[in-house]
C-alpha positions as CSV (number, residue, x, y, z in Angstrom):
1,M,0.0,0.0,0.0
2,V,1.4,3.4,-0.9
3,H,2.1,5.6,2.1
4,E,0.4,8.7,0.8
5,E,-2.3,9.1,3.4
6,R,-0.5,12.0,5.1
7,C,-0.5,14.3,2.1
8,C,-2.3,17.6,2.1
9,A,-6.0,17.2,2.1
10,W,-8.1,19.6,0.1
11,R,-9.6,22.6,1.7
12,R,-13.3,22.7,2.0
13,K,-15.0,26.0,2.1
14,R,-15.2,26.1,5.9
15,P,-13.7,24.8,8.0
16,V,-10.2,23.7,6.9
17,V,-9.7,20.0,7.5
18,H,-6.3,18.9,8.7
19,P,-4.8,16.5,6.2
20,Q,-3.3,13.8,8.5
21,R,-5.4,10.8,9.3
22,A,-4.0,10.6,12.8
23,L,-4.9,14.3,13.2
24,D,-8.0,14.2,11.1
25,R,-10.2,15.8,13.8
26,R,-11.0,19.4,14.1
27,E,-9.3,20.3,17.4
28,D,-8.4,23.7,18.7
29,S,-4.8,22.6,19.0
30,S,-4.4,22.5,15.3
31,R,-4.8,26.2,15.1
32,R,-2.7,27.2,18.1
33,R,0.4,29.2,17.4
34,D,3.5,27.9,19.0
35,N,5.5,30.1,21.4
36,A,8.8,28.3,21.1
37,P,11.7,30.5,20.0
38,L,14.5,29.1,17.8
39,S,18.0,29.1,19.2
40,I,21.0,28.7,17.0
41,G,23.8,26.3,17.6
42,P,26.9,25.7,15.5
43,G,25.4,24.8,12.1
44,R,22.1,23.7,13.7
45,F,18.6,25.0,14.4
46,R,17.4,24.0,17.8
47,V,14.0,24.7,19.4
48,R,13.8,25.6,23.0
49,R,10.6,26.3,24.9
50,S,10.2,29.8,26.3
51,P,7.1,31.8,26.9
52,G,6.5,35.2,25.4
53,H,8.1,34.8,22.0
54,S,6.9,34.5,18.4
55,S,6.8,31.0,16.9
56,L,10.2,31.5,15.3
57,G,11.6,33.2,18.4
58,S,15.0,34.8,18.7
59,I,14.8,36.8,15.5
60,P,18.0,38.9,15.7
61,A,20.0,35.7,16.4
62,I,18.4,33.9,13.5
63,R,19.0,36.9,11.2
64,H,22.6,37.1,12.2
65,F,23.2,33.4,11.7
66,I,21.4,33.4,8.3
67,A,23.3,36.4,7.1
68,G,26.6,35.1,8.3
69,N,26.1,31.8,6.4
70,D,24.4,33.3,3.4
71,M,21.5,30.9,3.6
72,N,18.3,31.4,1.6
73,F,15.4,29.0,1.7
74,V,12.4,28.7,-0.7
75,D,9.1,27.5,0.6
76,T,7.9,25.9,-2.6
77,H,4.3,25.2,-1.4
78,A,2.2,27.3,1.0
79,H,-1.4,28.2,1.2
80,L,-1.1,31.8,2.3
81,D,-4.7,32.6,1.2
82,F,-6.2,30.2,3.7
83,P,-8.1,31.7,6.6
84,E,-5.5,30.6,9.2
85,F,-3.3,33.4,8.0
86,A,-6.0,36.1,7.6
87,G,-5.1,37.7,10.9
88,D,-1.4,37.9,10.8
89,L,0.0,37.3,7.4
90,P,2.5,40.2,7.5
91,E,3.9,38.9,10.7
92,V,4.1,35.4,9.3
93,L,6.1,36.6,6.3
94,Q,8.3,38.7,8.5
95,R,9.2,35.7,10.6
96,A,9.8,33.7,7.4
97,G,12.2,36.4,6.1
98,D,14.0,36.5,9.5
99,A,14.5,32.7,9.3
100,G,16.1,33.0,5.9
101,V,13.0,32.1,3.8
102,T,13.4,34.7,1.0
103,R,10.7,33.3,-1.3
104,V,7.3,31.6,-0.8
105,I,5.1,30.1,-3.5
106,S,1.4,30.5,-2.6
107,I,-0.6,27.7,-4.3
108,G,-4.0,28.0,-5.7
109,T,-6.7,25.3,-5.1
110,D,-9.4,26.6,-7.5
111,L,-9.8,29.7,-9.6
112,E,-10.8,31.9,-6.8
113,S,-8.0,30.7,-4.6
114,S,-5.6,31.1,-7.5
115,R,-6.7,34.7,-7.9
116,R,-6.0,35.3,-4.2
117,A,-2.6,33.8,-4.6
118,V,-1.8,36.1,-7.5
119,A,-3.0,39.1,-5.5
120,L,-0.7,38.1,-2.6
121,A,2.2,37.8,-5.0
122,E,1.4,41.3,-6.3
123,R,1.5,42.8,-2.8
124,H,4.5,41.0,-1.3
125,A,7.9,41.0,-3.0
126,G,8.9,37.6,-1.7
127,V,5.7,35.8,-2.7
128,F,5.0,34.1,-6.0
129,A,1.9,32.2,-7.1
130,A,0.9,28.9,-8.7
131,V,-2.5,28.7,-10.2
132,G,-4.7,25.6,-10.6
133,W,-7.5,23.4,-9.5
134,H,-7.1,20.9,-6.7
135,P,-8.7,17.5,-7.3
136,G,-10.6,17.8,-4.1
137,H,-12.5,20.7,-5.7
138,A,-12.9,19.0,-9.2
139,S,-16.6,18.7,-8.8
140,E,-17.0,22.4,-8.5
141,S,-15.1,23.2,-11.7
142,T,-16.7,24.2,-15.0
143,A,-16.6,21.8,-17.8
144,D,-13.7,23.7,-19.5
145,F,-11.8,26.3,-17.4
146,R,-8.7,26.4,-19.6
147,A,-9.2,29.9,-20.9
148,E,-9.6,31.3,-17.3
149,L,-6.5,29.3,-16.2
150,R,-4.5,30.6,-19.1
151,A,-5.4,34.2,-18.3
152,L,-4.3,33.7,-14.7
153,A,-1.1,31.9,-15.6
154,A,-0.1,34.8,-17.9
155,H,0.6,37.0,-14.8
156,P,4.4,37.5,-14.4
157,R,4.3,36.4,-10.8
158,V,2.9,33.0,-11.7
159,V,5.6,30.4,-11.7
160,A,3.7,27.1,-12.1
161,I,0.3,25.4,-12.7
162,G,-1.2,23.6,-9.7
163,E,-1.8,22.2,-7.5
164,C,-3.4,19.5,-9.6
165,G,-3.7,15.8,-9.7
166,L,-5.8,13.0,-8.3
167,D,-7.2,12.4,-4.8
168,Y,-9.2,9.3,-3.9
169,H,-9.1,9.7,-0.2
170,R,-12.7,10.9,0.2
171,L,-14.5,9.0,-2.6
172,P,-18.2,8.8,-2.1
173,S,-18.1,5.1,-1.0
174,R,-15.5,5.9,1.6
175,V,-17.6,8.6,3.3
176,G,-20.9,6.8,3.0
177,A,-22.2,9.1,0.2
178,G,-22.4,6.6,-2.7
179,G,-21.2,3.5,-4.3
180,P,-18.8,2.3,-7.0
181,D,-20.5,4.2,-9.8
182,D,-20.3,7.4,-7.8
183,D,-16.6,6.8,-7.2
184,E,-16.0,6.3,-10.9
185,A,-17.8,9.6,-11.7
186,V,-15.6,11.5,-9.2
187,K,-12.5,9.9,-10.6
188,A,-13.5,10.7,-14.2
189,R,-14.1,14.4,-13.2
190,Q,-10.7,14.6,-11.5
191,R,-9.0,13.1,-14.5
192,A,-10.6,15.7,-16.8
193,V,-9.6,18.6,-14.5
194,F,-6.0,17.3,-14.2
195,E,-5.8,16.8,-18.0
196,Q,-6.9,20.4,-18.7
197,Q,-4.1,21.7,-16.4
198,L,-1.5,19.5,-18.0
199,E,-2.5,20.8,-21.4
200,V,-2.3,24.5,-20.3
201,A,1.0,23.9,-18.6
202,A,2.5,22.5,-21.8
203,E,1.1,25.3,-23.9
204,L,2.5,28.0,-21.6
205,G,5.8,26.3,-20.8
206,L,5.1,26.1,-17.1
207,N,5.8,23.1,-14.9
208,V,3.1,21.5,-12.7
209,V,2.7,21.0,-8.9
210,I,1.1,17.5,-8.5
211,H,-1.1,16.4,-5.7
212,T,-1.7,12.7,-5.2
213,R,-3.5,10.9,-2.4
214,D,-4.5,7.3,-2.4
215,S,-4.2,7.5,-6.2
216,W,-0.5,6.9,-6.9
217,N,-0.7,4.5,-9.8
218,D,-3.4,6.5,-11.6
219,T,-1.6,9.8,-11.1
220,I,1.6,8.4,-12.5
221,A,-0.2,6.9,-15.5
222,Q,-2.0,10.1,-16.4
223,F,1.1,12.3,-16.0
224,A,3.4,10.0,-17.9
225,P,2.3,10.9,-21.5
226,H,3.0,14.6,-20.6
227,A,6.4,14.1,-19.0
228,G,8.2,14.9,-22.2
229,R,6.7,18.4,-22.4
230,V,5.9,19.3,-18.8
231,R,8.0,18.6,-15.7
232,G,6.2,17.9,-12.4
233,V,7.0,18.1,-8.7
234,F,5.1,15.5,-6.6
235,H,4.5,17.8,-3.7
236,C,4.1,16.7,-0.1
237,F,5.9,13.5,-1.0
238,A,5.0,10.8,1.5
239,G,6.1,7.7,-0.4
240,G,9.2,5.6,-0.1
241,P,12.0,4.5,-2.3
242,R,9.7,2.6,-4.7
243,E,7.5,5.6,-5.4
244,L,10.6,7.8,-5.7
245,D,11.8,5.5,-8.5
246,D,8.5,6.1,-10.3
247,V,9.1,9.8,-10.1
248,H,12.6,9.7,-11.3
249,R,11.6,7.6,-14.3
250,L,9.4,10.5,-15.4
251,G,12.1,13.0,-14.9
252,A,10.1,14.7,-12.2
253,L,11.0,16.0,-8.7
254,V,9.6,15.5,-5.2
255,S,9.2,18.0,-2.4
256,F,9.5,17.2,1.3
257,T,7.3,18.6,4.1
258,G,7.3,18.4,7.8
259,I,6.5,14.7,7.4
260,L,10.2,14.3,7.1
261,T,10.5,15.0,10.8
262,F,7.7,12.8,12.0
263,K,8.4,9.7,14.0
264,N,6.3,7.7,11.5
265,G,8.1,9.3,8.6
266,A,10.8,6.6,8.3
267,N,9.8,5.7,4.7
268,V,10.0,9.4,3.7
269,R,13.5,9.7,5.2
270,A,14.5,6.5,3.4
271,A,13.3,8.1,0.1
272,L,15.3,11.3,0.8
273,A,18.4,9.2,1.5
274,G,18.1,7.9,-2.0
275,T,18.0,11.3,-3.7
276,T,20.8,13.5,-5.0
277,P,21.0,17.3,-5.0
278,G,18.7,18.6,-7.8
279,E,16.1,15.9,-7.4
280,Y,14.0,17.4,-4.5
281,M,12.8,20.6,-3.0
282,L,11.4,21.7,0.4
283,E,8.0,23.0,1.3
284,T,5.8,23.5,4.4
285,D,2.4,23.0,2.8
286,C,1.3,25.4,5.5
287,P,-0.9,25.8,7.4
288,F,-0.8,22.0,7.5
289,L,2.0,19.5,8.5
290,A,4.0,21.6,10.9
291,P,7.3,19.8,11.5
292,A,8.3,18.4,14.9
293,P,8.3,19.7,17.6
294,H,5.3,21.8,16.4
295,R,3.3,18.9,14.9
296,G,-0.5,19.5,15.1
297,Q,-0.1,23.3,15.3
298,R,-0.4,25.8,12.6
299,C,2.5,25.6,10.2
300,E,4.1,28.6,8.5
301,P,6.8,29.2,5.9
302,G,9.6,29.9,8.5
303,Y,9.5,26.3,9.5
304,V,11.3,25.3,6.3
305,C,14.5,25.7,8.3
306,L,13.4,22.8,10.6
307,I,12.7,20.6,7.6
308,A,16.1,21.5,6.2
309,E,17.7,20.5,9.4
310,M,16.2,17.0,9.2
311,A,17.2,16.8,5.5
312,A,20.8,17.6,6.5
313,Q,20.8,14.9,9.2
314,V,19.4,12.3,6.7
315,T,21.7,13.2,3.9
316,G,24.8,13.9,5.9
317,R,25.1,17.4,4.4
318,S,25.1,20.8,6.1
319,V,22.0,22.9,6.5
320,E,23.8,25.5,4.4
321,A,24.3,23.0,1.5
322,I,20.6,21.9,1.7
323,A,19.5,25.6,1.6
324,E,21.7,26.4,-1.4
325,E,20.9,23.2,-3.4
326,T,17.1,23.2,-2.8
327,S,16.9,26.9,-3.7
328,R,18.8,26.4,-6.9
329,T,16.5,23.5,-7.8
330,A,13.5,25.6,-7.1
331,E,14.8,28.4,-9.3
332,G,15.3,25.9,-12.1
333,F,11.9,24.3,-11.8
334,F,9.6,27.4,-11.2
335,K,9.6,29.6,-14.3
336,G,10.3,33.2,-13.3
337,L,11.2,32.6,-9.7
338,R,13.9,35.0,-8.7
339,A,15.5,36.3,-5.6
340,S,13.6,39.2,-4.1
């Protein structure tokens, strides 16, 4: 069985459902903001508990450490337009910058969310946008939305199409809302929505951000015919070495989230150990999937540094090398991404 159950769940209109099965309950703790500052040791990020600080804590020390080591991170997948950030987005972005995250890609999940992502990219110098239609919202799409997607994707701050793909986690039969025929209808609609986005990406010379959940084989099969014209990143990668091989055969990339830090993320760490620089990127998928020790709380772009620390431990490389390599990979994958 493919270990993809921890990938980002689609956002329903209200409320936002946490993506992890183990945390798939709407609890207040998932929206708490952590008060742990980040202290810096030699070549390491360490979290210590201390009241009265922001979630990234000792900002001057972080800024000095980042500047001294010339480290710049890219959060390649964030949902900055989600309601979790409505009250303090400027502060969230400030903390990200202070932690060395110089660029954040805000990901659209339908046309309206994509418009919001573009608007955020217009307002904030370090924010870029990806525009697309999440498979979890496929039933809400029009029969043909390619013209609208092309128009959005023409914006100079748009760097990719997505997120798009297939998601079978909440098929009608799984949630008591139908049977096999209903499942097939949902799958067919998701395939059509995915296909339109792959077509637009190829036309415009943009790469795609791919979401897959409980649908690995079908996602690979649908993307494969397009792999020669469009490159993909399998975001929120939660598979193991076998799934990583599937990705590599298509010339695609993977992106690692806070799952990399979870106790039950051994298969993901094993996959990372089998990569080389240039084959993966880092993301938070915020507000979901906060890395340890903040798991279950609201995630934010500044936590990329914690994911990078685990990546450094797994690969035996320095945090500085991870930052430089993953940022360079992101610049090569996302058309128009540039240092701000």
